[in-house]
Every structure is written in structure tokens, then in C-alpha cells.
Rosetta silent file (secondary structure, phi, psi, omega in degrees, C-alpha in Angstrom):
SEQUENCE: MLAEWTAECAADDPILVVPWHDPDGMSAFVDLRSIPRDFDAVPEAEQHPPLMQALRALNATRSPVFTAKCDAWPLDGEELAQLHLNLDVTPTDAPAGFASYIDLIWRDHSLFSSFHRQEQMLRSLTRMAALIDRPWAALECVLRPALLDLEEPREGFSVSLYVKTLGPNLQAAWKEWAAALAAVVALVRGKDFAR
SCORE:     score description
SCORE:     0.000 S_00000001
   1 L     0.000  132.495  172.382  136.733    4.015  134.136 S_00000001
   2 E   -75.372  129.460 -177.345  133.556    5.311  135.674 S_00000001
   3 E  -136.918  124.184 -178.308  130.937    5.297  132.899 S_00000001
   4 E  -140.287  159.685  173.692  127.382    6.628  133.139 S_00000001
   5 E  -139.441  152.388  177.033  124.697    7.932  130.836 S_00000001
   6 E  -140.745  166.239  173.573  121.659   10.159  131.259 S_00000001
   7 E  -118.453  131.970  175.958  118.933   11.604  129.057 S_00000001
   8 L  -121.447   81.690 -173.121  118.182   15.312  128.993 S_00000001
   9 L  -123.904   18.884  177.561  115.091   15.421  126.806 S_00000001
  10 L   -73.079  165.172 -175.727  112.648   17.572  128.782 S_00000001
  11 L   -58.856  -31.504 -177.899  110.974   20.539  127.131 S_00000001
  12 L   -97.541    4.634  177.042  113.375   23.040  128.734 S_00000001
  13 L   -79.332  154.205 -179.671  116.577   21.046  128.074 S_00000001
  14 L   -64.470  150.911  177.059  118.952   22.224  125.332 S_00000001
  15 L  -118.296  133.447  175.200  118.538   20.914  121.771 S_00000001
  16 E   -80.940  122.656  178.181  121.486   20.382  119.456 S_00000001
  17 E  -112.400  125.233 -179.150  120.799   22.164  116.155 S_00000001
  18 E  -127.798  125.074    4.891  123.038   21.282  113.185 S_00000001
  19 L   -77.226  158.450 -179.388  124.283   23.303  111.408 S_00000001
  20 L  -129.879  159.229  174.906  124.869   25.877  114.130 S_00000001
  21 E  -138.921  136.467  173.112  126.555   29.281  114.408 S_00000001
  22 L   -66.271  142.709  178.721  127.735   31.065  117.537 S_00000001
  23 L   -57.810  -30.459 -179.596  125.854   34.338  118.062 S_00000001
  24 L   -80.997   -6.473  178.227  129.184   36.196  118.071 S_00000001
  25 L    76.446    9.652 -177.423  130.083   34.708  114.684 S_00000001
  26 L   -83.712  -22.777  179.756  133.406   33.353  115.962 S_00000001
  27 L  -147.803  159.638 -177.864  132.611   29.671  115.406 S_00000001
  28 E  -157.530  168.797  176.908  130.217   27.461  113.481 S_00000001
  29 L   -60.947  133.860  174.864  129.503   23.859  112.546 S_00000001
  30 L  -119.248  119.630 -179.769  132.230   22.298  110.406 S_00000001
  31 L   -82.739   91.911 -176.706  131.175   19.213  108.460 S_00000001
  32 L   -74.489   -6.441  173.501  134.331   17.145  108.824 S_00000001
  33 L   -75.027  -45.278 -176.252  132.748   14.320  106.817 S_00000001
  34 L   -87.771  -24.032  177.860  132.632   16.325  103.608 S_00000001
  35 L  -128.274   71.723 -172.504  135.718   18.476  104.293 S_00000001
  36 L   -64.791  -16.681 -179.675  137.982   16.155  106.319 S_00000001
  37 L   -93.017    7.659 -173.866  141.004   18.426  106.016 S_00000001
  38 H   -90.038   33.645 -178.154  139.221   21.399  107.555 S_00000001
  39 H   -69.726  -19.894  177.811  140.537   20.819  111.075 S_00000001
  40 H   -68.907  -13.205  175.409  142.079   24.295  111.155 S_00000001
  41 H   -84.234   -1.974  179.106  138.482   25.565  111.441 S_00000001
  42 L  -117.792   89.638 -174.002  138.227   23.734  114.800 S_00000001
  43 H   -59.439  -32.374  178.889  140.605   25.603  117.141 S_00000001
  44 H   -61.585  -36.442  179.086  140.069   23.116  119.985 S_00000001
  45 H   -70.496  -37.302  177.613  141.423   20.355  117.748 S_00000001
  46 H   -64.564  -36.500 -177.225  144.455   22.444  116.808 S_00000001
  47 H   -78.936  -23.672 -175.283  145.212   23.066  120.484 S_00000001
  48 L  -133.057   92.902 -177.230  144.729   19.439  121.568 S_00000001
  49 H   -52.456  -35.899  176.861  146.064   16.803  119.139 S_00000001
  50 H   -62.329  -32.986  176.465  144.237   13.906  120.888 S_00000001
  51 H   -68.100  -39.395  176.893  140.961   15.726  120.211 S_00000001
  52 H   -61.415  -43.975  178.590  141.963   16.119  116.557 S_00000001
  53 H   -62.074  -39.840  178.367  142.683   12.377  116.337 S_00000001
  54 H   -63.810  -44.324  179.416  139.294   11.648  117.900 S_00000001
  55 H   -63.691  -39.809  177.177  137.526   13.923  115.411 S_00000001
  56 H   -60.367  -46.521 -178.070  139.354   12.271  112.502 S_00000001
  57 H   -67.050  -41.813 -175.754  138.317    8.817  113.673 S_00000001
  58 H   -74.777  -21.117  178.801  134.720    9.757  114.459 S_00000001
  59 H  -102.574    2.273 -179.922  134.202   11.519  111.111 S_00000001
  60 L   -63.725  159.056 -175.350  135.935    8.875  108.988 S_00000001
  61 L   -53.970  -41.276 -176.271  133.971    7.226  106.201 S_00000001
  62 L   -88.728    1.831  179.227  133.398    3.979  108.099 S_00000001
  63 L   -72.275  142.178  178.457  132.470    5.614  111.382 S_00000001
  64 L   -77.837   -5.394 -176.683  128.862    5.065  112.513 S_00000001
  65 E  -132.011  170.948  164.386  128.699    8.692  113.739 S_00000001
  66 E  -137.783  164.101 -173.540  129.814   12.186  112.844 S_00000001
  67 E  -101.870  151.523 -179.814  130.627   15.107  115.126 S_00000001
  68 E  -118.524  -36.815 -178.593  128.769   18.378  115.576 S_00000001
  69 E  -150.171  161.213  174.766  130.588   20.232  118.395 S_00000001
  70 E  -161.891  163.651  172.945  133.539   19.777  120.727 S_00000001
  71 E  -165.476  161.620  176.878  135.598   21.483  123.383 S_00000001
  72 E  -146.522  144.361 -174.520  138.408   20.693  125.848 S_00000001
  73 E  -161.843  153.620  171.813  139.396   22.458  129.067 S_00000001
  74 E   -74.625  141.416  179.139  141.256   22.108  132.391 S_00000001
  75 E   -82.918  145.635  171.824  138.928   21.337  135.285 S_00000001
  76 L  -154.000  173.180  174.593  138.672   23.576  138.302 S_00000001
  77 H    55.095 -131.348 -173.727  136.295   24.495  141.097 S_00000001
  78 H   -63.114  -39.867  179.127  133.027   22.618  141.330 S_00000001
  79 H   -61.365  -42.715  179.635  133.668   20.364  138.320 S_00000001
  80 H   -66.352  -44.349  178.886  136.971   19.193  139.798 S_00000001
  81 H   -61.759  -40.861  179.710  135.429   18.645  143.245 S_00000001
  82 H   -65.432  -40.007  178.700  132.565   16.641  141.722 S_00000001
  83 H   -66.871  -38.967  174.663  134.991   14.417  139.786 S_00000001
  84 H   -56.959  -45.593 -179.662  137.018   13.780  142.970 S_00000001
  85 H   -64.046  -47.796 -177.381  133.800   12.703  144.665 S_00000001
  86 H   -63.720  -38.532 -178.036  132.601   10.540  141.753 S_00000001
  87 H   -91.314   -3.420 -178.791  135.934    8.753  141.345 S_00000001
  88 L    56.280   48.882  178.658  136.580    8.560  145.103 S_00000001
  89 L  -120.811  134.076 -178.499  139.996   10.199  144.707 S_00000001
  90 L   -76.348  145.715  178.230  141.303   12.706  147.247 S_00000001
  91 L   -58.630  -29.016  179.307  142.230   16.190  146.014 S_00000001
  92 L   -71.414  -31.007  177.984  145.720   15.806  147.484 S_00000001
  93 L   -75.061  -35.260 -175.720  146.357   12.700  145.339 S_00000001
  94 L  -142.375   79.599 -175.725  145.034   14.295  142.140 S_00000001
  95 L   -78.083   -6.239 -177.545  144.707   18.076  142.405 S_00000001
  96 E  -119.069  157.490  178.537  144.391   18.630  138.631 S_00000001
  97 E  -151.024  158.481  178.579  141.842   17.591  136.033 S_00000001
  98 E  -142.833  150.348 -176.079  141.115   17.829  132.324 S_00000001
  99 E  -149.762  162.435  173.172  137.950   17.270  130.303 S_00000001
 100 E  -151.487  163.569  168.248  136.414   17.369  126.853 S_00000001
 101 E  -138.235  150.565  173.843  133.100   16.836  125.165 S_00000001
 102 E  -136.521  126.772  174.238  132.160   15.787  121.664 S_00000001
 103 E   -88.141  126.559 -177.415  128.604   15.898  120.330 S_00000001
 104 E  -113.331  145.564  173.039  127.881   12.886  118.128 S_00000001
 105 E  -128.027  132.971  179.063  125.134   12.233  115.607 S_00000001
 106 E   -71.912  135.943  178.614  124.398    8.773  114.225 S_00000001
 107 L   -72.699  -34.937  179.385  124.712    8.495  110.453 S_00000001
 108 L   -68.614  119.656 -173.971  122.013    5.832  110.246 S_00000001
 109 H   -63.035  -37.485 -179.352  118.750    7.802  109.910 S_00000001
 110 H   -70.044  -34.468  176.650  116.622    5.224  111.720 S_00000001
 111 H   -72.068  -41.116  177.546  119.063    5.123  114.644 S_00000001
 112 H   -55.450  -38.319 -174.621  119.308    8.941  114.717 S_00000001
 113 L   -90.654   -2.124 -174.877  115.521    9.197  115.136 S_00000001
 114 L  -106.980  109.665  174.868  115.116    6.397  117.721 S_00000001
 115 H   -60.530  -45.698 -176.398  115.388    7.257  121.417 S_00000001
 116 H   -60.205  -46.234 -178.786  114.999    3.570  122.320 S_00000001
 117 H   -67.923  -38.403  178.234  117.819    2.337  120.052 S_00000001
 118 H   -68.730  -35.559  175.126  120.182    5.087  121.177 S_00000001
 119 H   -58.896  -44.340  177.827  119.365    4.266  124.794 S_00000001
 120 H   -62.443  -40.997  179.420  120.395    0.659  124.083 S_00000001
 121 H   -63.288  -41.092 -179.497  123.607    1.853  122.417 S_00000001
 122 H   -68.937  -36.634  174.764  124.487    4.025  125.423 S_00000001
 123 H   -60.137  -43.919  179.244  123.856    1.159  127.829 S_00000001
 124 H   -65.047  -46.000 -178.904  126.238   -0.955  125.761 S_00000001
 125 H   -61.575  -46.633 -177.832  128.859    1.790  125.486 S_00000001
 126 H   -69.094  -33.160  176.410  128.909    2.563  129.211 S_00000001
 127 H   -63.657  -44.218  179.386  129.024   -1.148  130.074 S_00000001
 128 H   -70.253  -38.745 -179.457  132.104   -1.608  127.830 S_00000001
 129 H   -65.563  -31.866  179.644  133.745    1.632  128.998 S_00000001
 130 L   -63.288  -19.473  179.293  133.433    0.543  132.636 S_00000001
 131 L   -84.927  -10.515  179.472  135.856   -2.287  131.812 S_00000001
 132 L   -71.334  128.959 -175.594  138.604    0.136  130.724 S_00000001
 133 L   -82.241   75.145  178.097  141.347    0.170  133.351 S_00000001
 134 L  -138.873   81.716 -174.311  141.519    3.925  133.953 S_00000001
 135 L   -65.873  -16.563  178.947  140.539    4.558  137.594 S_00000001
 136 L  -103.554   25.049 -179.399  141.136    8.321  137.282 S_00000001
 137 E  -129.837  149.731  178.088  138.876    8.712  134.252 S_00000001
 138 E  -136.605  142.365  173.265  135.131    9.122  133.782 S_00000001
 139 E  -115.989  124.713  174.773  132.848    8.923  130.758 S_00000001
 140 E  -120.124  124.606  178.222  129.526   10.732  130.914 S_00000001
 141 E  -112.166  132.946  179.816  127.114   10.317  127.996 S_00000001
 142 E  -124.186  121.066  177.161  124.104   12.595  127.632 S_00000001
 143 E   -88.280  125.526 -175.309  121.308   11.788  125.197 S_00000001
 144 E  -132.824  156.283  171.640  119.718   14.993  123.862 S_00000001
 145 E   -66.387  149.887  178.659  117.174   16.027  121.228 S_00000001
 146 E  -141.495  144.476  172.545  118.690   17.124  117.930 S_00000001
 147 E  -116.963  119.890 -176.085  117.499   18.956  114.834 S_00000001
 148 E  -114.716  123.579 -178.713  119.543   18.111  111.761 S_00000001
 149 E  -135.039   64.568  179.245  119.175   20.185  108.600 S_00000001
 150 L   -98.401  -50.286  177.600  122.062   19.235  106.307 S_00000001
 151 L  -107.136  -41.410  174.981  120.274   17.558  103.383 S_00000001
 152 L  -155.067  154.383 -177.734  116.713   17.804  104.637 S_00000001
 153 E   -65.336  133.270  177.512  115.236   18.650  108.071 S_00000001
 154 E  -140.513  144.077  173.731  115.201   15.723  110.518 S_00000001
 155 E  -108.708  139.548  178.958  114.372   15.391  114.194 S_00000001
 156 E  -170.742 -139.111 -174.814  116.161   12.871  116.355 S_00000001
 157 E  -140.394  150.113  174.705  118.760   12.599  119.081 S_00000001
 158 E  -121.919  167.314  177.613  122.441   13.298  119.632 S_00000001
 159 E  -125.611  127.014  172.666  124.902   12.054  122.224 S_00000001
 160 E   -97.295  119.900  177.378  127.313   14.275  124.125 S_00000001
 161 E   -98.883  115.979  175.302  130.401   12.323  125.226 S_00000001
 162 E  -105.493  123.883  174.594  132.193   13.890  128.187 S_00000001
 163 E  -115.110  121.176 -176.936  135.596   12.424  129.065 S_00000001
 164 E  -127.891  140.193 -178.124  137.018   13.741  132.350 S_00000001
 165 E  -139.397  161.633  175.938  140.238   12.782  134.101 S_00000001
 166 E  -118.190  163.201  175.875  142.320   13.540  137.165 S_00000001
 167 E  -167.562  166.278  179.590  146.071   13.664  137.737 S_00000001
 168 L   -69.124  -17.819  174.183  148.794   14.798  140.158 S_00000001
 169 L  -153.599  172.105 -174.773  149.348   17.803  137.856 S_00000001
 170 H   -64.563  -37.915  179.216  147.721   19.259  134.745 S_00000001
 171 H   -63.141  -42.575  178.926  150.157   17.576  132.357 S_00000001
 172 H   -67.252  -39.687  177.651  149.458   14.149  133.885 S_00000001
 173 H   -64.142  -38.813  178.287  145.681   14.789  133.835 S_00000001
 174 H   -63.771  -43.975  178.871  145.960   15.808  130.160 S_00000001
 175 H   -64.262  -40.327  177.084  147.871   12.599  129.312 S_00000001
 176 H   -63.432  -41.504  177.082  145.283   10.533  131.176 S_00000001
 177 H   -61.036  -44.827 -179.704  142.545   12.372  129.250 S_00000001
 178 H   -58.780  -44.401  179.870  144.263   11.671  125.928 S_00000001
 179 H   -68.309  -42.231  179.977  144.444    7.939  126.692 S_00000001
 180 H   -66.606  -41.043  178.281  140.874    7.762  128.012 S_00000001
 181 H   -62.291  -44.289  178.587  139.505    9.682  125.009 S_00000001
 182 H   -60.703  -39.843  179.658  141.299    7.354  122.587 S_00000001
 183 H   -65.955  -40.373  179.330  139.861    4.330  124.403 S_00000001
 184 H   -67.661  -43.176  178.417  136.309    5.712  124.252 S_00000001
 185 H   -61.446  -40.328  177.703  136.631    6.588  120.554 S_00000001
 186 H   -60.972  -37.579  177.195  137.876    3.052  119.859 S_00000001
 187 H   -65.595  -44.941 -179.448  134.732    1.701  121.544 S_00000001
 188 H   -62.134  -39.009 -179.178  132.435    3.942  119.486 S_00000001
 189 H   -81.454  -13.899 -173.735  134.204    2.877  116.277 S_00000001
 190 L   -72.719  152.736 -177.218  134.395   -0.795  117.316 S_00000001
 191 H   -68.692  -26.948  179.720  132.279   -3.499  115.754 S_00000001
 192 H   -67.509  -30.795 -178.018  130.993   -4.707  119.143 S_00000001
 193 H   -90.478  -40.215 -169.128  129.321   -1.368  119.799 S_00000001
 194 H   -82.469    6.238  179.860  128.247   -0.219  116.345 S_00000001
 195 L   -87.703    0.000    0.000  126.115   -3.211  115.375 S_00000001
């Protein structure tokens, strides 16, 4: 698996604000830690069972993180072309792709507020993910500023996990995505990463 991380923390980069509401009022933050059965409020999870399993694992009591946002979609156009280039796979071998992202927030308050510690965690995560034998999969982690106002206002950082895969057709790319996402979630939940 190709695994990389970047930081997008400049003044004009987006900030994750939790809780959040879409301007159109169609979606909002769902705290799956306190209401773990509320997955029907996350339509992306209903449509993609592997994403639901990932959200369950990442929001479980013993998880070092909780989730703030997610989405999943078939790749096309520029995103698909870029993944072909990054993975060095020809479009004729793998003309389809699938991707998802999950925004994570660390439960530990000192880790949530530390850019340096999260940078170390991302280095560790991408190093371990690179060992996963999934040549048609990529993990991209983006460290971003976050404002958390659930119990009291806090400033810190969040991590966006992007899992992208290729396949000979959309169904195969989706299956590859499901396996790659499960492997990444296992790393995040694993004791080697979360210490």
C-alpha cells in the first residue's frame, strides 16, 4: 500500500469544526461515541457496510480516536488519473477506482492539541501501512487544525484518512477498498500505533 501524510495547517487551509452542520441542513455531526446505534443518521455508512464497520471500530470505547465526518465515492476523472500515476498502474489494467475519507479526532486531550505528537503518530501509521500488501491501494493522511466544542471549547488537530483503491471494474475496486480500509482501521486501533 502506498502510504503518505501531509499537513494542511496554513491560515487559508480548511479547519475541522466539531460539531458541524451542513448549510443546507441535510447532514450534521453525529457523536457515535455517545449514541453508537445512530448509524442510520450517517447515510454513507448505510450505503457502504465496510465504512459502517470502520466507524463502529473507530468510535468504540477502547478506540484512541473518534470520528467527525466521512464519505465514500467512486473515483473518476482527475482523481482516478492521479491514483494511476501514484500507484504506477495503467488505466487499462485498472480502469475503476473507489475512495473514502474519515476525519478522526484523538480522544486524549494532550495528543489532540499537539501537532508534534500527531506528526509522530502519522509517521508511524504510514510506515506500518506501507507494509500492507495491497499494491492497488493508497492511504493519504492529512493533518488539519480542528476546533472541538463538545464539552468545552478546545483547539487542536484532526486527521483525515483517505483510502483509495483501483480495480479492473468498480465492484473489484470497491472490494479492494473494503479490505484496505479494514487494514488501516486495524492499524489505528492496534496497540503498536496507539501507544
